[in-house]
Backbone as a printed PyTorch tensor [residue, N CA C, xyz], in Angstrom:
tensor([[[-21.5030, -39.5190, -14.7600],
         [-20.2150, -38.9400, -14.4290],
         [-20.3290, -37.4320, -14.1900]],

        [[-21.1350, -36.7540, -15.0520],
         [-21.3110, -35.3120, -14.8920],
         [-21.9780, -34.9960, -13.5600]],

        [[-22.9490, -35.8190, -13.1530],
         [-23.6360, -35.5960, -11.8800],
         [-22.6810, -35.7320, -10.7000]],

        [[-21.7810, -36.7010, -10.7760],
         [-20.8020, -36.8960,  -9.6980],
         [-19.8570, -35.7020,  -9.6350]],

        [[-19.3810, -35.2480, -10.7940],
         [-18.4890, -34.0920, -10.8460],
         [-19.1880, -32.8560, -10.2980]],

        [[-20.4100, -32.6340, -10.7100],
         [-21.1810, -31.4910, -10.2180],
         [-21.3960, -31.5970,  -8.7130]],

        [[-21.6950, -32.7750,  -8.2330],
         [-21.8960, -32.9810,  -6.8010],
         [-20.6150, -32.6950,  -6.0160]],

        [[-19.4690, -33.1210,  -6.5430],
         [-18.1940, -32.8490,  -5.8750],
         [-17.8800, -31.3550,  -5.8530]],

        [[-18.1440, -30.6830,  -6.9560],
         [-17.9220, -29.2290,  -7.0080],
         [-18.8070, -28.5290,  -5.9790]],

        [[-20.0750, -28.9110,  -5.9240],
         [-21.0050, -28.3140,  -4.9540],
         [-20.5370, -28.5850,  -3.5190]],

        [[-20.0720, -29.8020,  -3.2700],
         [-19.5950, -30.1710,  -1.9350],
         [-18.4370, -29.2810,  -1.5180]],

        [[-17.4580, -29.0860,  -2.4120],
         [-16.3110, -28.2470,  -2.0920],
         [-16.7210, -26.7930,  -1.8930]],

        [[-17.6370, -26.2970,  -2.7140],
         [-18.0990, -24.9160,  -2.5550],
         [-18.7930, -24.7180,  -1.2180]],

        [[-19.7120, -25.6190,  -0.8800],
         [-20.4390, -25.4820,   0.3740],
         [-19.5580, -25.7650,   1.5750]],

        [[-18.5860, -26.6420,   1.4310],
         [-17.6570, -26.9230,   2.5260],
         [-16.8420, -25.6780,   2.8340]],

        [[-16.4340, -24.9540,   1.7810],
         [-15.6880, -23.7120,   1.9850],
         [-16.5290, -22.6520,   2.6640]],

        [[-17.8000, -22.5860,   2.2960],
         [-18.6820, -21.6010,   2.9040],
         [-18.9560, -21.9260,   4.3680]],

        [[-18.9950, -23.1770,   4.7110],
         [-19.2950, -23.5890,   6.0810],
         [-18.2110, -23.1390,   7.0570]],

        [[-16.9970, -22.9330,   6.5700],
         [-15.8990, -22.5440,   7.4370],
         [-15.8250, -21.0370,   7.6530]],

        [[-16.5870, -20.2730,   6.9150],
         [-16.5790, -18.8260,   7.0860],
         [-17.4210, -18.4590,   8.3000]],

        [[-16.9330, -17.5000,   9.0450],
         [-17.6280, -17.0130,  10.2360],
         [-17.7400, -15.5000,  10.1130]],

        [[-18.8790, -14.9420,  10.4440],
         [-19.0950, -13.4990,  10.3760],
         [-19.3860, -12.9850,  11.7770]],

        [[-18.7800, -11.8570,  12.1050],
         [-19.0020, -11.2640,  13.4240],
         [-18.2210,  -9.9690,  13.5680]],

        [[-18.0620,  -9.5420,  14.7960],
         [-17.4200,  -8.2650,  15.1090],
         [-15.9620,  -8.4820,  15.5120]],

        [[-15.0780,  -7.6440,  14.9450],
         [-13.6540,  -7.6640,  15.2800],
         [-13.2840,  -6.3720,  15.9940]],

        [[-12.3530,  -6.4940,  16.9060],
         [-11.7730,  -5.3350,  17.5870],
         [-10.2610,  -5.4450,  17.4480]],

        [[ -9.5210,  -4.5610,  18.1280],
         [ -8.0600,  -4.6830,  18.0990],
         [ -7.4900,  -4.4210,  19.4840]],

        [[ -6.2850,  -4.9310,  19.6930],
         [ -5.5890,  -4.7830,  20.9690],
         [ -5.2920,  -3.3170,  21.2640]],

        [[ -5.2460,  -2.9790,  22.5300],
         [ -4.8350,  -1.6310,  22.9190],
         [ -3.3180,  -1.5160,  22.7750]],

        [[ -2.8390,  -0.3220,  22.6530],
         [ -1.3930,  -0.0720,  22.5360],
         [ -0.6610,  -0.5920,  23.7710]],

        [[ -1.3250,  -0.5920,  24.9220],
         [ -0.7050,  -1.0560,  26.1670],
         [ -0.2830,  -2.5210,  26.1080]],

        [[ -0.8510,  -3.2850,  25.1830],
         [ -0.5420,  -4.7140,  25.0760],
         [  0.8110,  -4.9840,  24.4300]],

        [[  1.3760,  -4.0040,  23.7530],
         [  2.6210,  -4.2130,  23.0260],
         [  3.7320,  -4.6790,  23.9640]],

        [[  4.4030,  -5.7360,  23.5250],
         [  5.5260,  -6.2640,  24.3000],
         [  5.1720,  -7.3660,  25.2750]],

        [[  3.9050,  -7.5270,  25.5930],
         [  3.5480,  -8.5820,  26.5480],
         [  3.6220,  -9.9450,  25.8760]],

        [[  3.6800, -10.9800,  26.6670],
         [  3.7360, -12.3410,  26.1440],
         [  2.3060, -12.8410,  25.9220]],

        [[  2.0520, -13.3710,  24.7190],
         [  0.7240, -13.8900,  24.3870],
         [  0.5470, -15.2860,  24.9790]],

        [[ -0.6570, -15.8020,  24.8880],
         [ -0.9550, -17.1350,  25.4190],
         [ -0.1340, -18.2240,  24.7240]],

        [[  0.3070, -17.9760,  23.4980],
         [  1.1100, -18.9590,  22.7730],
         [  2.5930, -18.8820,  23.1420]],

        [[  2.9570, -17.8500,  23.9040],
         [  4.3530, -17.6770,  24.3000],
         [  5.1130, -16.6750,  23.4550]],

        [[  4.4880, -16.1650,  22.3990],
         [  5.1280, -15.1550,  21.5510],
         [  4.9740, -13.7730,  22.1680]],

        [[  5.9100, -12.8970,  21.8570],
         [  5.8040, -11.5070,  22.3100],
         [  4.8900, -10.7580,  21.3420]],

        [[  3.8970, -10.0590,  21.8850],
         [  2.9380,  -9.3320,  21.0540],
         [  3.5540,  -8.0580,  20.5120]],

        [[  3.2880,  -7.7900,  19.2120],
         [  3.7180,  -6.5520,  18.5680],
         [  2.5080,  -5.9100,  17.8960]],

        [[  2.2550,  -4.6470,  18.2220],
         [  1.1120,  -3.9350,  17.6310],
         [  1.1810,  -3.8920,  16.1130]],

        [[  2.3880,  -3.8270,  15.5600],
         [  2.5440,  -3.7080,  14.1090],
         [  2.4670,  -5.0580,  13.3920]],

        [[  2.4040,  -6.1400,  14.1360],
         [  2.3710,  -7.4720,  13.5370],
         [  1.0170,  -7.8110,  12.9280]],

        [[  0.9520,  -8.9730,  12.3100],
         [ -0.2890,  -9.4520,  11.7040],
         [ -0.7060, -10.7290,  12.4300]],

        [[ -1.1930, -10.5140,  13.6510],
         [ -1.6070, -11.6140,  14.5210],
         [ -2.9840, -11.3140,  15.0810]],

        [[ -3.5430, -12.3180,  15.7710],
         [ -4.8640, -12.1320,  16.3600],
         [ -5.0390, -13.0350,  17.5660]],

        [[ -6.0760, -12.7220,  18.3160],
         [ -6.5170, -13.5650,  19.4220],
         [ -7.8470, -14.1740,  19.0220]],

        [[ -7.9890, -15.4670,  19.3060],
         [ -9.2300, -16.1670,  18.9810],
         [ -9.4700, -17.2600,  19.9960]],

        [[-10.7250, -17.4570,  20.3400],
         [-11.0970, -18.5630,  21.2160],
         [-11.5250, -19.7770,  20.3910]],

        [[-11.6840, -19.6060,  19.0840],
         [-12.2260, -20.6540,  18.2230],
         [-11.2020, -21.3760,  17.3590]],

        [[-10.0260, -20.8000,  17.1820],
         [ -9.0230, -21.3820,  16.2950],
         [ -7.7290, -21.6320,  17.0690]],

        [[ -6.9990, -22.6940,  16.7130],
         [ -5.7750, -23.0270,  17.4440],
         [ -4.6050, -22.0950,  17.1080]],

        [[ -3.6400, -22.0380,  18.0200],
         [ -2.4290, -21.2530,  17.7860],
         [ -1.7660, -21.6970,  16.4880]],

        [[ -1.2680, -20.7210,  15.7430],
         [ -0.5690, -21.0140,  14.5050],
         [ -1.4560, -21.0410,  13.2780]],

        [[ -2.7610, -21.1280,  13.4670],
         [ -3.7010, -21.1650,  12.3270],
         [ -3.6650, -19.8020,  11.6290]],

        [[ -3.6530, -19.8210,  10.2860],
         [ -3.6850, -18.5900,   9.4940],
         [ -5.1290, -18.3300,   9.0840]],

        [[ -5.5890, -17.1060,   9.3460],
         [ -6.9600, -16.7160,   9.0430],
         [ -6.9780, -15.5530,   8.0570]],

        [[ -7.9190, -15.5930,   7.1500],
         [ -8.1810, -14.4580,   6.2670],
         [ -9.3320, -13.6950,   6.8960]],

        [[ -9.0840, -12.4490,   7.2660],
         [-10.0990, -11.6110,   7.9020],
         [-10.4650, -10.5040,   6.9220]],

        [[-11.7310, -10.4880,   6.5080],
         [-12.2130,  -9.5350,   5.5120],
         [-13.1820,  -8.5570,   6.1540]],

        [[-12.9410,  -7.2630,   5.9420],
         [-13.8510,  -6.2160,   6.3850],
         [-15.0760,  -6.2710,   5.4670]],

        [[-16.2390,  -6.5300,   6.0320],
         [-17.4720,  -6.6580,   5.2500],
         [-17.8170,  -5.3520,   4.5230]],

        [[-17.5200,  -4.2180,   5.1350],
         [-17.9140,  -2.9230,   4.5680],
         [-17.1280,  -2.5360,   3.3180]],

        [[-15.8220,  -2.8620,   3.2820],
         [-15.0120,  -2.4090,   2.1480],
         [-14.3020,  -3.5460,   1.3990]],

        [[-14.4860,  -4.7710,   1.8430],
         [-13.9230,  -5.9780,   1.2200],
         [-12.4000,  -6.0630,   1.2860]],

        [[-11.7680,  -5.2020,   2.0740],
         [-10.3210,  -5.3280,   2.2900],
         [-10.0920,  -6.5060,   3.2270]],

        [[ -8.9700,  -7.2040,   3.0150],
         [ -8.6800,  -8.3450,   3.8740],
         [ -7.2200,  -8.3630,   4.2970]],

        [[ -6.9590,  -9.1190,   5.3260],
         [ -5.6110,  -9.2950,   5.8520],
         [ -5.4770, -10.7370,   6.3170]],

        [[ -4.2730, -11.2850,   6.2130],
         [ -3.9880, -12.6120,   6.7350],
         [ -3.3020, -12.4580,   8.0820]],

        [[ -3.8050, -13.1680,   9.0810],
         [ -3.2520, -13.0770,  10.4340],
         [ -3.0160, -14.4710,  10.9920]],

        [[ -2.0790, -14.5500,  11.9260],
         [ -1.7870, -15.8090,  12.6070],
         [ -2.3550, -15.7460,  14.0170]],

        [[ -3.0340, -16.7950,  14.4230],
         [ -3.5720, -16.8750,  15.7830],
         [ -2.4200, -17.1510,  16.7440]],

        [[ -2.2200, -16.2460,  17.6980],
         [ -1.1710, -16.4680,  18.6910],
         [ -1.6210, -16.0970,  20.1080]],

        [[ -2.9090, -15.8630,  20.2790],
         [ -3.3940, -15.4640,  21.5970],
         [ -4.8660, -15.8520,  21.7550]],

        [[ -5.3090, -15.8340,  22.9870],
         [ -6.7210, -16.0230,  23.3080],
         [ -7.1970, -14.7530,  23.9930]],

        [[ -8.4630, -14.6730,  24.2810],
         [ -8.9560, -13.4680,  24.9330],
         [-10.3510, -13.6560,  25.4740]],

        [[-10.7680, -12.6880,  26.2510],
         [-12.0790, -12.7320,  26.8950],
         [-13.0110, -11.7060,  26.2530]],

        [[-12.9140, -11.5490,  24.9400],
         [-13.6910, -10.5290,  24.2310],
         [-15.0430, -11.0230,  23.7550]],

        [[-15.2860, -12.3410,  23.8110],
         [-16.5830, -12.8790,  23.3670],
         [-17.7320, -12.3380,  24.2170]],

        [[-17.4550, -12.0650,  25.4810],
         [-18.5150, -11.5380,  26.3350],
         [-18.9620, -10.1420,  25.8930]],

        [[-18.1500,  -9.5110,  25.0430],
         [-18.5030,  -8.2020,  24.4830],
         [-19.0860,  -8.3250,  23.0810]],

        [[-19.3360,  -9.5640,  22.6340],
         [-19.9440,  -9.7880,  21.3360],
         [-18.9740,  -9.7930,  20.1710]],

        [[-17.6840,  -9.9590,  20.4510],
         [-16.6770,  -9.9670,  19.3870],
         [-16.1790, -11.3830,  19.1420]],

        [[-15.8070, -11.6640,  17.8970],
         [-15.3370, -13.0090,  17.5780],
         [-13.8260, -13.0920,  17.4030]],

        [[-13.1670, -11.9350,  17.2630],
         [-11.7180, -11.9220,  17.0620],
         [-11.1550, -10.5840,  17.5170]],

        [[ -9.9220, -10.6180,  17.9780],
         [ -9.2100,  -9.4150,  18.3890],
         [ -7.9370,  -9.3520,  17.5540]],

        [[ -7.8300,  -8.3650,  16.6940],
         [ -6.6920,  -8.2300,  15.7860],
         [ -5.5960,  -7.3610,  16.3810]],

        [[ -4.3690,  -7.5620,  15.9100],
         [ -3.3110,  -6.6130,  16.2510],
         [ -3.6890,  -5.2770,  15.6070]],

        [[ -3.1760,  -4.2040,  16.1540],
         [ -3.4990,  -2.8770,  15.6150],
         [ -3.0610,  -2.7580,  14.1540]],

        [[ -1.8960,  -3.3140,  13.8180],
         [ -1.3940,  -3.2690,  12.4500],
         [ -2.3140,  -3.9820,  11.4720]],

        [[ -2.8250,  -5.1300,  11.8780],
         [ -3.7400,  -5.8850,  11.0160],
         [ -5.0620,  -5.1440,  10.8420]],

        [[ -5.5970,  -4.6090,  11.9370],
         [ -6.8610,  -3.8680,  11.8780],
         [ -6.7140,  -2.6610,  10.9460]],

        [[ -5.5840,  -1.9450,  11.0770],
         [ -5.3630,  -0.7330,  10.2780],
         [ -5.2760,  -1.0240,   8.7880]],

        [[ -4.9220,  -2.2450,   8.3990],
         [ -4.8610,  -2.6050,   6.9860],
         [ -6.2510,  -2.7220,   6.3560]],

        [[ -7.2680,  -2.9870,   7.1860],
         [ -8.6070,  -3.2000,   6.6250],
         [ -9.6360,  -2.1560,   7.0690]],

        [[ -9.2640,  -1.2990,   8.0410],
         [-10.2120,  -0.2730,   8.5150],
         [ -9.4740,   0.8160,   9.2790]],

        [[-10.1350,   1.9320,   9.4330],
         [ -9.6090,   3.0290,  10.2490],
         [ -9.7290,   2.6270,  11.7190]],

        [[ -8.6380,   2.7330,  12.4620],
         [ -8.6610,   2.3330,  13.8760],
         [ -9.5980,   3.2090,  14.7060]],

        [[ -9.9710,   4.3670,  14.1960],
         [-10.9270,   5.2250,  14.9120],
         [-12.2970,   4.5540,  15.0390]],

        [[-12.5740,   3.5970,  14.1570],
         [-13.8540,   2.8820,  14.2210],
         [-13.9450,   1.9980,  15.4650]],

        [[-12.8240,   1.4450,  15.8790],
         [-12.8030,   0.6040,  17.0810],
         [-13.2260,  -0.8340,  16.8520]],

        [[-14.3550,  -1.0250,  16.2150],
         [-14.8430,  -2.3680,  15.8840],
         [-15.4200,  -2.3450,  14.4770]],

        [[-15.3470,  -3.5000,  13.8070],
         [-15.8970,  -3.6370,  12.4610],
         [-16.5030,  -5.0210,  12.3060]],

        [[-17.3770,  -5.1510,  11.3250],
         [-17.9510,  -6.4490,  11.0030],
         [-17.0180,  -7.1290,  10.0010]],

        [[-16.6550,  -8.3800,  10.2960],
         [-15.7080,  -9.1020,   9.4570],
         [-16.2050, -10.5020,   9.1330]],

        [[-15.5770, -11.0690,   8.0950],
         [-15.7530, -12.4800,   7.7600],
         [-14.4070, -13.1410,   7.9730]],

        [[-14.4180, -14.2750,   8.6620],
         [-13.1790, -15.0050,   8.9400],
         [-13.2130, -16.3290,   8.1740]],

        [[-12.1290, -16.5880,   7.4600],
         [-11.9820, -17.8460,   6.7310],
         [-10.6320, -18.4600,   7.0910]],

        [[-10.5990, -19.7700,   7.2530],
         [ -9.3620, -20.4790,   7.5680],
         [ -8.5870, -20.6860,   6.2750]],

        [[ -7.2940, -20.3700,   6.3180],
         [ -6.4000, -20.6070,   5.1820],
         [ -5.6630, -21.9090,   5.4610]],

        [[ -5.7040, -22.8170,   4.5030],
         [ -5.0310, -24.1120,   4.6850],
         [ -3.5560, -23.9910,   4.3780]]])
């Protein structure tokens, strides 16, 4: 019984780790404010949203700055063509500012799906 319990605990721990993604995050330019996102929502720089090619609209993501361990929860409401620049997510300016100085432009982050 103990072996089964330990195996289940290990499975849940490793399953959680498998969903984490690490890469580079950027943020939208101020010029994007007010435009309609791919999901049909109006984009707001001060909001806590993001663009992703890997997660569906409406999914809530925990984005953690690797350098300082600050995190923010964002909702996916847009897509983007930023992967060709080596980025995995594009945050709203408000979300980026919660975890890093916007003067940095890009940061290394860990992304986890919130159920």
